[in-house]
All heavy atoms as TSV, in Angstrom:
chain	resi	resn	atom	element	x	y	z
A	1	MET	N	N	2.667	7.137	9.194
A	1	MET	CA	C	1.354	7.601	8.809
A	1	MET	C	C	1.372	8.179	7.389
A	1	MET	O	O	0.476	7.909	6.611
A	1	MET	CB	C	0.875	8.640	9.823
A	1	MET	CG	C	-0.520	9.057	9.628
A	1	MET	SD	S	-1.613	7.742	10.154
A	1	MET	CE	C	-3.131	8.566	10.155
A	2	LEU	N	N	2.391	8.960	7.079
A	2	LEU	CA	C	2.511	9.533	5.744
A	2	LEU	C	C	2.753	8.436	4.710
A	2	LEU	O	O	2.213	8.491	3.606
A	2	LEU	CB	C	3.646	10.560	5.699
A	2	LEU	CG	C	3.889	11.235	4.351
A	2	LEU	CD1	C	2.648	12.015	3.926
A	2	LEU	CD2	C	5.090	12.136	4.405
A	3	GLY	N	N	3.529	7.432	5.097
A	3	GLY	CA	C	3.789	6.311	4.191
A	3	GLY	C	C	2.528	5.547	3.858
A	3	GLY	O	O	2.322	5.125	2.728
A	4	LYS	N	N	1.660	5.377	4.853
A	4	LYS	CA	C	0.395	4.671	4.631
A	4	LYS	C	C	-0.504	5.464	3.690
A	4	LYS	O	O	-1.137	4.892	2.794
A	4	LYS	CB	C	-0.295	4.442	5.974
A	4	LYS	CG	C	-1.477	3.526	5.920
A	4	LYS	CD	C	-2.000	3.232	7.314
A	4	LYS	CE	C	-3.136	2.257	7.277
A	4	LYS	NZ	N	-3.633	1.941	8.615
A	5	LEU	N	N	-0.544	6.779	3.866
A	5	LEU	CA	C	-1.346	7.634	2.992
A	5	LEU	C	C	-0.830	7.578	1.554
A	5	LEU	O	O	-1.614	7.458	0.602
A	5	LEU	CB	C	-1.340	9.072	3.500
A	5	LEU	CG	C	-2.102	10.089	2.656
A	5	LEU	CD1	C	-3.586	9.762	2.644
A	5	LEU	CD2	C	-1.864	11.485	3.175
A	6	LEU	N	N	0.475	7.665	1.397
A	6	LEU	CA	C	1.060	7.585	0.055
A	6	LEU	C	C	0.794	6.229	-0.590
A	6	LEU	O	O	0.542	6.144	-1.795
A	6	LEU	CB	C	2.562	7.864	0.116
A	6	LEU	CG	C	2.955	9.296	0.471
A	6	LEU	CD1	C	4.472	9.401	0.636
A	6	LEU	CD2	C	2.446	10.266	-0.573
A	7	LEU	N	N	0.839	5.177	0.218
A	7	LEU	CA	C	0.557	3.842	-0.302
A	7	LEU	C	C	-0.898	3.730	-0.747
A	7	LEU	O	O	-1.195	3.158	-1.795
A	7	LEU	CB	C	0.887	2.789	0.756
A	7	LEU	CG	C	0.902	1.347	0.297
A	7	LEU	CD1	C	1.909	1.141	-0.828
A	7	LEU	CD2	C	1.206	0.428	1.456
A	8	TYR	N	N	-1.815	4.303	0.035
A	8	TYR	CA	C	-3.228	4.317	-0.362
A	8	TYR	C	C	-3.417	5.058	-1.687
A	8	TYR	O	O	-4.170	4.621	-2.562
A	8	TYR	CB	C	-4.102	4.963	0.715
A	8	TYR	CG	C	-4.728	3.983	1.670
A	8	TYR	CD1	C	-4.292	3.895	2.981
A	8	TYR	CD2	C	-5.755	3.138	1.271
A	8	TYR	CE1	C	-4.870	2.996	3.869
A	8	TYR	CE2	C	-6.336	2.245	2.140
A	8	TYR	CZ	C	-5.889	2.170	3.435
A	8	TYR	OH	O	-6.452	1.275	4.300
A	9	ILE	N	N	-2.752	6.177	-1.858
A	9	ILE	CA	C	-2.874	6.952	-3.093
A	9	ILE	C	C	-2.320	6.169	-4.274
A	9	ILE	O	O	-2.945	6.106	-5.342
A	9	ILE	CB	C	-2.171	8.320	-2.940
A	9	ILE	CG1	C	-2.934	9.192	-1.937
A	9	ILE	CG2	C	-2.055	9.032	-4.281
A	9	ILE	CD1	C	-2.216	10.448	-1.526
A	10	LEU	N	N	-1.165	5.553	-4.098
A	10	LEU	CA	C	-0.560	4.756	-5.170
A	10	LEU	C	C	-1.433	3.571	-5.549
A	10	LEU	O	O	-1.689	3.324	-6.741
A	10	LEU	CB	C	0.823	4.275	-4.735
A	10	LEU	CG	C	1.540	3.356	-5.719
A	10	LEU	CD1	C	1.935	4.135	-6.960
A	10	LEU	CD2	C	2.738	2.715	-5.062
A	11	VAL	N	N	-1.933	2.857	-4.552
A	11	VAL	CA	C	-2.780	1.689	-4.825
A	11	VAL	C	C	-4.096	2.121	-5.462
A	11	VAL	O	O	-4.613	1.436	-6.351
A	11	VAL	CB	C	-3.003	0.875	-3.537
A	11	VAL	CG1	C	-4.069	-0.184	-3.725
A	11	VAL	CG2	C	-1.695	0.232	-3.086
A	12	THR	N	N	-4.640	3.260	-5.050
A	12	THR	CA	C	-5.876	3.762	-5.654
A	12	THR	C	C	-5.684	4.008	-7.146
A	12	THR	O	O	-6.525	3.619	-7.970
A	12	THR	CB	C	-6.332	5.053	-4.960
A	12	THR	OG1	O	-6.567	4.781	-3.584
A	12	THR	CG2	C	-7.602	5.603	-5.591
A	13	MET	N	N	-4.574	4.635	-7.503
A	13	MET	CA	C	-4.311	4.881	-8.927
A	13	MET	C	C	-4.146	3.563	-9.689
A	13	MET	O	O	-4.643	3.424	-10.806
A	13	MET	CB	C	-3.081	5.765	-9.087
A	13	MET	CG	C	-3.299	7.176	-8.597
A	13	MET	SD	S	-1.959	8.328	-8.930
A	13	MET	CE	C	-0.571	7.560	-8.141
A	14	LEU	N	N	-3.459	2.602	-9.089
A	14	LEU	CA	C	-3.260	1.309	-9.742
A	14	LEU	C	C	-4.572	0.544	-9.913
A	14	LEU	O	O	-4.814	-0.063	-10.966
A	14	LEU	CB	C	-2.262	0.462	-8.949
A	14	LEU	CG	C	-0.810	0.876	-9.045
A	14	LEU	CD1	C	0.040	0.044	-8.092
A	14	LEU	CD2	C	-0.301	0.734	-10.466
A	15	VAL	N	N	-5.419	0.570	-8.901
A	15	VAL	CA	C	-6.699	-0.139	-8.983
A	15	VAL	C	C	-7.606	0.503	-10.025
A	15	VAL	O	O	-8.245	-0.199	-10.819
A	15	VAL	CB	C	-7.380	-0.196	-7.595
A	15	VAL	CG1	C	-8.835	-0.619	-7.702
A	15	VAL	CG2	C	-6.626	-1.141	-6.673
A	16	ILE	N	N	-7.649	1.824	-10.059
A	16	ILE	CA	C	-8.465	2.498	-11.074
A	16	ILE	C	C	-7.959	2.171	-12.469
A	16	ILE	O	O	-8.736	1.886	-13.383
A	16	ILE	CB	C	-8.482	4.020	-10.826
A	16	ILE	CG1	C	-9.280	4.334	-9.563
A	16	ILE	CG2	C	-9.075	4.769	-12.024
A	16	ILE	CD1	C	-9.193	5.776	-9.117
A	17	TRP	N	N	-6.647	2.185	-12.644
A	17	TRP	CA	C	-6.059	1.867	-13.939
A	17	TRP	C	C	-6.364	0.423	-14.342
A	17	TRP	O	O	-6.704	0.145	-15.490
A	17	TRP	CB	C	-4.554	2.105	-13.875
A	17	TRP	CG	C	-3.812	1.719	-15.102
A	17	TRP	CD1	C	-3.810	2.370	-16.298
A	17	TRP	CD2	C	-2.955	0.594	-15.261
A	17	TRP	NE1	N	-2.997	1.715	-17.179
A	17	TRP	CE2	C	-2.465	0.622	-16.567
A	17	TRP	CE3	C	-2.559	-0.431	-14.402
A	17	TRP	CZ2	C	-1.606	-0.348	-17.049
A	17	TRP	CZ3	C	-1.697	-1.391	-14.881
A	17	TRP	CH2	C	-1.227	-1.341	-16.191
A	18	ALA	N	N	-6.264	-0.502	-13.399
A	18	ALA	CA	C	-6.518	-1.913	-13.694
A	18	ALA	C	C	-7.998	-2.177	-13.953
A	18	ALA	O	O	-8.347	-2.945	-14.861
A	18	ALA	CB	C	-6.023	-2.782	-12.542
A	19	MET	N	N	-8.872	-1.558	-13.186
A	19	MET	CA	C	-10.306	-1.787	-13.365
A	19	MET	C	C	-10.835	-1.143	-14.639
A	19	MET	O	O	-11.887	-1.541	-15.143
A	19	MET	CB	C	-11.081	-1.275	-12.151
A	19	MET	CG	C	-10.896	-2.140	-10.924
A	19	MET	SD	S	-11.830	-1.560	-9.506
A	19	MET	CE	C	-13.501	-1.803	-10.065
A	20	ASP	N	N	-10.115	-0.176	-15.165
A	20	ASP	CA	C	-10.519	0.470	-16.407
A	20	ASP	C	C	-10.466	-0.496	-17.584
A	20	ASP	O	O	-11.180	-0.333	-18.568
A	20	ASP	CB	C	-9.622	1.672	-16.674
A	20	ASP	CG	C	-10.112	2.513	-17.823
A	20	ASP	OD1	O	-11.349	2.670	-17.942
A	20	ASP	OD2	O	-9.279	3.011	-18.590
A	21	SER	N	N	-9.663	-1.533	-17.477
A	21	SER	CA	C	-9.519	-2.472	-18.580
A	21	SER	C	C	-10.559	-3.585	-18.565
A	21	SER	O	O	-10.630	-4.377	-19.507
A	21	SER	CB	C	-8.120	-3.093	-18.547
A	21	SER	OG	O	-7.995	-3.914	-17.409
A	22	VAL	N	N	-11.380	-3.656	-17.527
A	22	VAL	CA	C	-12.370	-4.722	-17.395
A	22	VAL	C	C	-13.702	-4.249	-17.960
A	22	VAL	O	O	-14.189	-3.170	-17.622
A	22	VAL	CB	C	-12.534	-5.125	-15.914
A	22	VAL	CG1	C	-13.617	-6.178	-15.758
A	22	VAL	CG2	C	-11.214	-5.615	-15.349
A	23	ASN	N	N	-14.301	-5.069	-18.815
A	23	ASN	CA	C	-15.616	-4.765	-19.371
A	23	ASN	C	C	-16.662	-5.521	-18.558
A	23	ASN	O	O	-16.875	-6.713	-18.757
A	23	ASN	CB	C	-15.681	-5.175	-20.847
A	23	ASN	CG	C	-16.985	-4.772	-21.487
A	23	ASN	OD1	O	-17.787	-4.077	-20.891
A	23	ASN	ND2	N	-17.190	-5.222	-22.708
A	24	ILE	N	N	-17.321	-4.813	-17.643
A	24	ILE	CA	C	-18.292	-5.468	-16.778
A	24	ILE	C	C	-19.720	-5.345	-17.298
A	24	ILE	O	O	-20.647	-5.831	-16.660
A	24	ILE	CB	C	-18.211	-4.921	-15.344
A	24	ILE	CG1	C	-18.577	-3.444	-15.294
A	24	ILE	CG2	C	-16.869	-5.178	-14.734
A	24	ILE	CD1	C	-18.830	-2.922	-13.910
A	25	ASN	N	N	-19.891	-4.739	-18.458
A	25	ASN	CA	C	-21.241	-4.546	-18.993
A	25	ASN	C	C	-21.931	-5.866	-19.300
A	25	ASN	O	O	-23.156	-5.955	-19.259
A	25	ASN	CB	C	-21.196	-3.684	-20.251
A	25	ASN	CG	C	-20.762	-2.272	-19.945
A	25	ASN	OD1	O	-20.992	-1.780	-18.853
A	25	ASN	ND2	N	-20.127	-1.636	-20.901
A	26	GLN	N	N	-21.192	-6.885	-19.610
A	26	GLN	CA	C	-21.778	-8.179	-19.972
A	26	GLN	C	C	-22.251	-8.957	-18.752
A	26	GLN	O	O	-23.020	-9.903	-18.878
A	26	GLN	CB	C	-20.759	-8.998	-20.746
A	26	GLN	CG	C	-20.326	-8.333	-22.028
A	26	GLN	CD	C	-19.117	-9.006	-22.647
A	26	GLN	OE1	O	-18.496	-9.848	-22.030
A	26	GLN	NE2	N	-18.796	-8.613	-23.867
A	27	ILE	N	N	-21.805	-8.582	-17.574
A	27	ILE	CA	C	-22.157	-9.307	-16.357
A	27	ILE	C	C	-23.541	-8.900	-15.855
A	27	ILE	O	O	-24.290	-9.739	-15.353
A	27	ILE	CB	C	-21.104	-9.037	-15.257
A	27	ILE	CG1	C	-19.743	-9.535	-15.705
A	27	ILE	CG2	C	-21.507	-9.683	-13.952
A	27	ILE	CD1	C	-18.617	-9.135	-14.770
A	28	PHE	N	N	-23.909	-7.652	-16.021
A	28	PHE	CA	C	-25.133	-7.131	-15.436
A	28	PHE	C	C	-26.299	-7.166	-16.411
A	28	PHE	O	O	-26.121	-7.179	-17.625
A	28	PHE	CB	C	-24.913	-5.696	-14.952
A	28	PHE	CG	C	-23.903	-5.608	-13.844
A	28	PHE	CD1	C	-22.594	-5.266	-14.106
A	28	PHE	CD2	C	-24.269	-5.893	-12.547
A	28	PHE	CE1	C	-21.666	-5.203	-13.092
A	28	PHE	CE2	C	-23.349	-5.840	-11.524
A	28	PHE	CZ	C	-22.039	-5.492	-11.792
A	29	LYS	N	N	-27.481	-7.155	-15.854
A	29	LYS	CA	C	-28.692	-7.127	-16.666
A	29	LYS	C	C	-28.846	-5.758	-17.324
A	29	LYS	O	O	-28.291	-4.765	-16.858
A	29	LYS	CB	C	-29.922	-7.396	-15.796
A	29	LYS	CG	C	-29.933	-8.761	-15.171
A	29	LYS	CD	C	-31.145	-8.908	-14.270
A	29	LYS	CE	C	-31.135	-10.247	-13.572
A	29	LYS	NZ	N	-32.258	-10.391	-12.641
A	30	LYS	N	N	-29.627	-5.717	-18.388
A	30	LYS	CA	C	-29.886	-4.442	-19.060
A	30	LYS	C	C	-30.700	-3.528	-18.138
A	30	LYS	O	O	-31.503	-3.977	-17.337
A	30	LYS	CB	C	-30.669	-4.675	-20.351
A	30	LYS	CG	C	-29.870	-5.341	-21.425
A	30	LYS	CD	C	-30.663	-5.466	-22.693
A	30	LYS	CE	C	-29.820	-6.130	-23.765
A	30	LYS	NZ	N	-30.549	-6.253	-25.027
A	31	ASN	N	N	-30.457	-2.232	-18.278
A	31	ASN	CA	C	-31.156	-1.181	-17.524
A	31	ASN	C	C	-30.901	-1.262	-16.015
A	31	ASN	O	O	-31.710	-0.792	-15.231
A	31	ASN	CB	C	-32.655	-1.205	-17.809
A	31	ASN	CG	C	-32.948	-0.956	-19.270
A	31	ASN	OD1	O	-32.260	-0.184	-19.929
A	31	ASN	ND2	N	-33.958	-1.619	-19.790
A	32	LYS	N	N	-29.797	-1.847	-15.611
A	32	LYS	CA	C	-29.415	-1.899	-14.195
A	32	LYS	C	C	-28.112	-1.120	-14.019
A	32	LYS	O	O	-27.158	-1.577	-13.407
A	32	LYS	CB	C	-29.230	-3.345	-13.730
A	32	LYS	CG	C	-30.455	-4.204	-13.829
A	32	LYS	CD	C	-31.487	-3.754	-12.816
A	32	LYS	CE	C	-32.703	-4.661	-12.863
A	32	LYS	NZ	N	-33.703	-4.304	-11.879
A	33	ILE	N	N	-28.093	0.099	-14.533
A	33	ILE	CA	C	-26.886	0.911	-14.564
A	33	ILE	C	C	-26.469	1.344	-13.161
A	33	ILE	O	O	-25.290	1.281	-12.809
A	33	ILE	CB	C	-27.103	2.140	-15.468
A	33	ILE	CG1	C	-27.360	1.676	-16.894
A	33	ILE	CG2	C	-25.907	3.081	-15.416
A	33	ILE	CD1	C	-27.853	2.762	-17.810
A	34	LEU	N	N	-27.421	1.765	-12.354
A	34	LEU	CA	C	-27.091	2.227	-11.002
A	34	LEU	C	C	-26.489	1.101	-10.161
A	34	LEU	O	O	-25.475	1.297	-9.486
A	34	LEU	CB	C	-28.331	2.787	-10.309
A	34	LEU	CG	C	-28.108	3.337	-8.902
A	34	LEU	CD1	C	-27.114	4.493	-8.924
A	34	LEU	CD2	C	-29.424	3.768	-8.293
A	35	GLN	N	N	-27.088	-0.082	-10.228
A	35	GLN	CA	C	-26.564	-1.211	-9.470
A	35	GLN	C	C	-25.166	-1.589	-9.952
A	35	GLN	O	O	-24.297	-1.924	-9.145
A	35	GLN	CB	C	-27.487	-2.430	-9.587
A	35	GLN	CG	C	-28.783	-2.279	-8.836
A	35	GLN	CD	C	-29.892	-1.694	-9.690
A	35	GLN	OE1	O	-29.644	-1.064	-10.713
A	35	GLN	NE2	N	-31.121	-1.872	-9.267
A	36	ALA	N	N	-24.930	-1.518	-11.253
A	36	ALA	CA	C	-23.615	-1.849	-11.803
A	36	ALA	C	C	-22.568	-0.836	-11.332
A	36	ALA	O	O	-21.453	-1.226	-10.961
A	36	ALA	CB	C	-23.673	-1.870	-13.328
A	37	ARG	N	N	-22.911	0.423	-11.302
A	37	ARG	CA	C	-21.973	1.457	-10.847
A	37	ARG	C	C	-21.659	1.317	-9.363
A	37	ARG	O	O	-20.512	1.474	-8.945
A	37	ARG	CB	C	-22.530	2.845	-11.142
A	37	ARG	CG	C	-22.490	3.180	-12.600
A	37	ARG	CD	C	-22.973	4.577	-12.853
A	37	ARG	NE	N	-22.947	4.854	-14.285
A	37	ARG	CZ	C	-23.504	5.909	-14.838
A	37	ARG	NH1	N	-24.118	6.797	-14.077
A	37	ARG	NH2	N	-23.438	6.092	-16.131
A	38	ILE	N	N	-22.686	1.028	-8.572
A	38	ILE	CA	C	-22.456	0.838	-7.133
A	38	ILE	C	C	-21.569	-0.375	-6.898
A	38	ILE	O	O	-20.645	-0.324	-6.087
A	38	ILE	CB	C	-23.801	0.707	-6.386
A	38	ILE	CG1	C	-24.524	2.051	-6.396
A	38	ILE	CG2	C	-23.596	0.218	-4.957
A	38	ILE	CD1	C	-25.936	2.010	-5.862
A	39	PHE	N	N	-21.832	-1.468	-7.603
A	39	PHE	CA	C	-21.004	-2.660	-7.461
A	39	PHE	C	C	-19.567	-2.371	-7.865
A	39	PHE	O	O	-18.624	-2.787	-7.187
A	39	PHE	CB	C	-21.571	-3.797	-8.318
A	39	PHE	CG	C	-20.720	-5.029	-8.285
A	39	PHE	CD1	C	-20.758	-5.874	-7.193
A	39	PHE	CD2	C	-19.878	-5.336	-9.340
A	39	PHE	CE1	C	-19.962	-7.014	-7.157
A	39	PHE	CE2	C	-19.078	-6.453	-9.310
A	39	PHE	CZ	C	-19.126	-7.309	-8.205
A	40	TYR	N	N	-19.373	-1.677	-8.963
A	40	TYR	CA	C	-18.042	-1.329	-9.454
A	40	TYR	C	C	-17.296	-0.456	-8.436
A	40	TYR	O	O	-16.112	-0.662	-8.174
A	40	TYR	CB	C	-18.189	-0.598	-10.790
A	40	TYR	CG	C	-16.969	-0.578	-11.649
A	40	TYR	CD1	C	-16.426	-1.738	-12.163
A	40	TYR	CD2	C	-16.353	0.630	-11.973
A	40	TYR	CE1	C	-15.305	-1.715	-12.968
A	40	TYR	CE2	C	-15.235	0.665	-12.776
A	40	TYR	CZ	C	-14.721	-0.503	-13.275
A	40	TYR	OH	O	-13.607	-0.477	-14.054
A	41	PHE	N	N	-18.014	0.497	-7.836
A	41	PHE	CA	C	-17.423	1.370	-6.817
A	41	PHE	C	C	-17.021	0.566	-5.582
A	41	PHE	O	O	-15.913	0.714	-5.069
A	41	PHE	CB	C	-18.418	2.472	-6.442
A	41	PHE	CG	C	-17.948	3.357	-5.332
A	41	PHE	CD1	C	-16.984	4.323	-5.558
A	41	PHE	CD2	C	-18.474	3.228	-4.055
A	41	PHE	CE1	C	-16.537	5.150	-4.535
A	41	PHE	CE2	C	-18.041	4.035	-3.030
A	41	PHE	CZ	C	-17.069	4.999	-3.269
A	42	LEU	N	N	-17.918	-0.292	-5.099
A	42	LEU	CA	C	-17.616	-1.100	-3.913
A	42	LEU	C	C	-16.485	-2.082	-4.177
A	42	LEU	O	O	-15.652	-2.339	-3.298
A	42	LEU	CB	C	-18.872	-1.837	-3.443
A	42	LEU	CG	C	-19.980	-0.955	-2.885
A	42	LEU	CD1	C	-21.220	-1.793	-2.582
A	42	LEU	CD2	C	-19.526	-0.209	-1.660
A	43	LEU	N	N	-16.440	-2.635	-5.367
A	43	LEU	CA	C	-15.350	-3.527	-5.740
A	43	LEU	C	C	-14.016	-2.783	-5.737
A	43	LEU	O	O	-13.014	-3.289	-5.236
A	43	LEU	CB	C	-15.607	-4.135	-7.120
A	43	LEU	CG	C	-14.589	-5.128	-7.637
A	43	LEU	CD1	C	-14.567	-6.372	-6.763
A	43	LEU	CD2	C	-14.897	-5.485	-9.067
A	44	GLY	N	N	-14.011	-1.578	-6.247
A	44	GLY	CA	C	-12.793	-0.770	-6.244
A	44	GLY	C	C	-12.329	-0.427	-4.849
A	44	GLY	O	O	-11.146	-0.558	-4.519
A	45	ILE	N	N	-13.250	-0.005	-3.990
A	45	ILE	CA	C	-12.908	0.322	-2.602
A	45	ILE	C	C	-12.367	-0.911	-1.890
A	45	ILE	O	O	-11.381	-0.835	-1.144
A	45	ILE	CB	C	-14.144	0.887	-1.860
A	45	ILE	CG1	C	-14.570	2.216	-2.468
A	45	ILE	CG2	C	-13.875	1.033	-0.367
A	45	ILE	CD1	C	-13.559	3.326	-2.321
A	46	SER	N	N	-12.984	-2.053	-2.121
A	46	SER	CA	C	-12.525	-3.296	-1.485
A	46	SER	C	C	-11.126	-3.671	-1.943
A	46	SER	O	O	-10.284	-4.071	-1.123
A	46	SER	CB	C	-13.491	-4.439	-1.807
A	46	SER	OG	O	-14.775	-4.135	-1.354
A	47	LEU	N	N	-10.875	-3.560	-3.228
A	47	LEU	CA	C	-9.544	-3.882	-3.745
A	47	LEU	C	C	-8.481	-2.945	-3.183
A	47	LEU	O	O	-7.390	-3.385	-2.824
A	47	LEU	CB	C	-9.535	-3.823	-5.271
A	47	LEU	CG	C	-10.101	-5.025	-5.995
A	47	LEU	CD1	C	-10.207	-4.738	-7.490
A	47	LEU	CD2	C	-9.246	-6.238	-5.742
A	48	ILE	N	N	-8.798	-1.668	-3.116
A	48	ILE	CA	C	-7.848	-0.697	-2.569
A	48	ILE	C	C	-7.516	-1.047	-1.125
A	48	ILE	O	O	-6.347	-1.079	-0.735
A	48	ILE	CB	C	-8.419	0.729	-2.675
A	48	ILE	CG1	C	-8.490	1.168	-4.138
A	48	ILE	CG2	C	-7.589	1.722	-1.862
A	48	ILE	CD1	C	-9.337	2.398	-4.372
A	49	TYR	N	N	-8.531	-1.336	-0.334
A	49	TYR	CA	C	-8.328	-1.667	1.070
A	49	TYR	C	C	-7.500	-2.944	1.226
A	49	TYR	O	O	-6.541	-2.982	2.002
A	49	TYR	CB	C	-9.688	-1.819	1.758
A	49	TYR	CG	C	-9.600	-2.259	3.194
A	49	TYR	CD1	C	-9.263	-1.361	4.189
A	49	TYR	CD2	C	-9.855	-3.573	3.557
A	49	TYR	CE1	C	-9.174	-1.755	5.509
A	49	TYR	CE2	C	-9.767	-3.985	4.872
A	49	TYR	CZ	C	-9.426	-3.076	5.841
A	49	TYR	OH	O	-9.327	-3.474	7.142
A	50	LEU	N	N	-7.870	-3.988	0.498
A	50	LEU	CA	C	-7.179	-5.272	0.633
A	50	LEU	C	C	-5.726	-5.204	0.177
A	50	LEU	O	O	-4.830	-5.715	0.861
A	50	LEU	CB	C	-7.921	-6.351	-0.148
A	50	LEU	CG	C	-9.252	-6.795	0.437
A	50	LEU	CD1	C	-9.986	-7.711	-0.535
A	50	LEU	CD2	C	-9.042	-7.484	1.768
A	51	VAL	N	N	-5.477	-4.580	-0.949
A	51	VAL	CA	C	-4.108	-4.505	-1.461
A	51	VAL	C	C	-3.240	-3.643	-0.561
A	51	VAL	O	O	-2.097	-4.006	-0.249
A	51	VAL	CB	C	-4.095	-3.981	-2.916
A	51	VAL	CG1	C	-2.685	-3.683	-3.385
A	51	VAL	CG2	C	-4.761	-4.981	-3.846
A	52	THR	N	N	-3.765	-2.518	-0.110
A	52	THR	CA	C	-2.983	-1.636	0.765
A	52	THR	C	C	-2.648	-2.328	2.077
A	52	THR	O	O	-1.500	-2.288	2.529
A	52	THR	CB	C	-3.737	-0.325	1.030
A	52	THR	OG1	O	-4.008	0.313	-0.219
A	52	THR	CG2	C	-2.920	0.607	1.901
A	53	ASN	N	N	-3.623	-2.977	2.689
A	53	ASN	CA	C	-3.354	-3.657	3.952
A	53	ASN	C	C	-2.407	-4.836	3.765
A	53	ASN	O	O	-1.578	-5.109	4.642
A	53	ASN	CB	C	-4.649	-4.108	4.616
A	53	ASN	CG	C	-5.344	-2.954	5.292
A	53	ASN	OD1	O	-4.702	-2.023	5.748
A	53	ASN	ND2	N	-6.649	-3.014	5.340
A	54	PHE	N	N	-2.504	-5.526	2.641
A	54	PHE	CA	C	-1.562	-6.605	2.364
A	54	PHE	C	C	-0.135	-6.059	2.264
A	54	PHE	O	O	0.795	-6.612	2.849
A	54	PHE	CB	C	-1.939	-7.323	1.070
A	54	PHE	CG	C	-0.880	-8.270	0.596
A	54	PHE	CD1	C	-0.711	-9.493	1.214
A	54	PHE	CD2	C	-0.041	-7.933	-0.454
A	54	PHE	CE1	C	0.274	-10.373	0.791
A	54	PHE	CE2	C	0.946	-8.792	-0.887
A	54	PHE	CZ	C	1.108	-10.023	-0.258
A	55	LEU	N	N	0.039	-4.963	1.545
A	55	LEU	CA	C	1.369	-4.391	1.397
A	55	LEU	C	C	1.913	-3.853	2.718
A	55	LEU	O	O	3.099	-4.018	3.021
A	55	LEU	CB	C	1.355	-3.289	0.336
A	55	LEU	CG	C	1.144	-3.765	-1.096
A	55	LEU	CD1	C	0.994	-2.582	-2.031
A	55	LEU	CD2	C	2.280	-4.670	-1.537
A	56	ILE	N	N	1.061	-3.240	3.523
A	56	ILE	CA	C	1.501	-2.743	4.828
A	56	ILE	C	C	1.933	-3.904	5.713
A	56	ILE	O	O	2.978	-3.846	6.368
A	56	ILE	CB	C	0.389	-1.905	5.497
A	56	ILE	CG1	C	0.243	-0.580	4.766
A	56	ILE	CG2	C	0.684	-1.673	6.975
A	56	ILE	CD1	C	-0.951	0.232	5.199
A	57	ASP	N	N	1.145	-4.981	5.730
A	57	ASP	CA	C	1.523	-6.159	6.515
A	57	ASP	C	C	2.805	-6.777	5.997
A	57	ASP	O	O	3.664	-7.201	6.777
A	57	ASP	CB	C	0.405	-7.194	6.504
A	57	ASP	CG	C	-0.801	-6.767	7.308
A	57	ASP	OD1	O	-0.664	-5.840	8.136
A	57	ASP	OD2	O	-1.882	-7.353	7.106
A	58	LEU	N	N	2.956	-6.829	4.694
A	58	LEU	CA	C	4.170	-7.386	4.099
A	58	LEU	C	C	5.389	-6.557	4.478
A	58	LEU	O	O	6.425	-7.099	4.870
A	58	LEU	CB	C	4.034	-7.452	2.577
A	58	LEU	CG	C	5.211	-8.032	1.813
A	58	LEU	CD1	C	5.344	-9.517	2.103
A	58	LEU	CD2	C	5.041	-7.783	0.334
A	59	PHE	N	N	5.259	-5.237	4.395
A	59	PHE	CA	C	6.369	-4.368	4.756
A	59	PHE	C	C	6.679	-4.450	6.254
A	59	PHE	O	O	7.831	-4.397	6.662
A	59	PHE	CB	C	6.086	-2.915	4.377
A	59	PHE	CG	C	6.013	-2.681	2.893
A	59	PHE	CD1	C	5.227	-1.651	2.392
A	59	PHE	CD2	C	6.712	-3.470	1.999
A	59	PHE	CE1	C	5.175	-1.409	1.031
A	59	PHE	CE2	C	6.662	-3.239	0.633
A	59	PHE	CZ	C	5.884	-2.208	0.151
A	60	THR	N	N	5.645	-4.570	7.068
A	60	THR	CA	C	5.843	-4.658	8.514
A	60	THR	C	C	6.555	-5.946	8.895
A	60	THR	O	O	7.495	-5.933	9.710
A	60	THR	CB	C	4.477	-4.579	9.247
A	60	THR	OG1	O	3.834	-3.377	8.883
A	60	THR	CG2	C	4.679	-4.616	10.744
A	61	VAL	N	N	6.146	-7.044	8.316
A	61	VAL	CA	C	6.757	-8.339	8.632
A	61	VAL	C	C	8.206	-8.378	8.142
A	61	VAL	O	O	9.089	-8.889	8.819
A	61	VAL	CB	C	5.933	-9.488	8.025
A	61	VAL	CG1	C	6.694	-10.810	8.070
A	61	VAL	CG2	C	4.608	-9.616	8.758
A	62	SER	N	N	8.453	-7.822	6.967
A	62	SER	CA	C	9.792	-7.876	6.412
A	62	SER	C	C	10.661	-6.692	6.869
A	62	SER	O	O	11.789	-6.552	6.436
A	62	SER	CB	C	9.741	-7.921	4.892
A	62	SER	OG	O	9.144	-6.737	4.407
A	63	LYS	N	N	10.122	-5.824	7.707
A	63	LYS	CA	C	10.840	-4.696	8.305
A	63	LYS	C	C	11.357	-3.690	7.265
A	63	LYS	O	O	12.363	-3.061	7.463
A	63	LYS	CB	C	12.005	-5.191	9.164
A	63	LYS	CG	C	11.656	-6.224	10.171
A	63	LYS	CD	C	11.477	-5.619	11.523
A	63	LYS	CE	C	11.434	-6.697	12.582
A	63	LYS	NZ	N	10.160	-7.118	12.986
A	64	ILE	N	N	10.636	-3.556	6.158
A	64	ILE	CA	C	11.036	-2.599	5.121
A	64	ILE	C	C	10.408	-1.232	5.397
A	64	ILE	O	O	11.023	-0.200	5.203
A	64	ILE	CB	C	10.592	-3.094	3.724
A	64	ILE	CG1	C	11.366	-4.352	3.361
A	64	ILE	CG2	C	10.822	-2.017	2.664
A	64	ILE	CD1	C	10.884	-4.987	2.061
A	65	PHE	N	N	9.179	-1.207	5.848
A	65	PHE	CA	C	8.393	0.020	5.973
A	65	PHE	C	C	8.638	0.678	7.296
A	65	PHE	O	O	8.444	0.367	8.338
A	65	PHE	CB	C	6.936	-0.314	5.735
A	65	PHE	CG	C	6.062	0.851	5.466
A	65	PHE	CD1	C	6.383	1.791	4.494
A	65	PHE	CD2	C	4.901	1.013	6.156
A	65	PHE	CE1	C	5.563	2.837	4.232
A	65	PHE	CE2	C	4.058	2.068	5.897
A	65	PHE	CZ	C	4.405	2.982	4.920
């Protein structure tokens, strides 16, 4: 359980760091700031969930974790 929490924290930091380099302003329409922020937040949460679960499954299958 502690390992899963630590993995979530590590992946969260990595996803935030990686998403910081993406310029998404060109994708959205002008004056749609709230929608862009919500999309960016949901995209980040989705990436954190998917990457963490992938790593947990990988560690479980390979008997490392």
